[in-house]
N, C-alpha and C positions, 0 to 999 in steps of 0.2 A: 503493499498500501504506500509506500514510500515512495518520492521521487527525489528528483536529482537536487534540484533546487532545497529540499526538506531533508537534507542531509547535514545542513547544519548553514546556511546561509544565513546569518540573520538580517531579518525583514529592512534594517534599516540600510541594507548595504543593497537592497534591490528596491528596483525602479517601482513607483505605485503598479503602472499595466500588468509587471511580471509579478507581485504578491499580489496583485487579485485573479490572477489566473492561475497560479497556484493554489490559491482559497479556492477559487471554482472548482478543479479539479479535487481537490479533499472532498469538497461538498458533495461531487456527485459518485466517490467511491464510495462513503460513509453512507450516501443512501439507498445504495445498490448492495449495501451489508457484504461486501468482499470483503474478505481478509480476518485475520484472527480478532478478539479483544482488545490483545496486547499490540497489533497495531492498527486498531480504530482508536486508542486512546490515546497512542502518541499522535496521530492523524487529528484527533478532536485539539490535541495541546496544541499542536503546531497551527490550525487553524484560528485557536481563539487569540497566537501571537500575531498571526498577518490580518486578522480582522481590526485588532486594538492598533496596527499601523495605517491599514489604511484609512480606518477613519480618521488618527490622527492628520495623515495626507490633506484628507477632504476636509479636514474643521480648517486648518492652515489656508488650504487653497482659498475657501469660502471667505476667510477675514480678508485675504488678500485683495478678492472681488471687490467686498464690501468695501473697499479703503481708497477704491478706484474713484478720483473726482470726474464730474462730468461738467460741462461748461452750458452756458442758457441755453445752449443748442442739441444739447446732449450728447455732445461729443467728447469720448474719455482727454481729461485737461491736465493729467499725471496722476498721482496719489499722494498721497495724505501717509505720514509716517504707522508703523503699527501700533504706537503709542498713544496715536492720537492725531 
């Protein structure tokens, strides 16, 4: 049930897209009920780490988008700092 990337790649070292793909593979495998109980537990733990990482990246992106300043015509006019 383990994948090449699940062998120890820290989610922080992965791109959002790669982490999401791995998480999707884990979910599909768990939904099919394939593998041993130990493999399923390890996959679930890995999936939880990937989910946490992906949620953090999405929140980071959301905050950046919220900081985009628009001019009077609605066009991007720069950004404000993340602190305000």
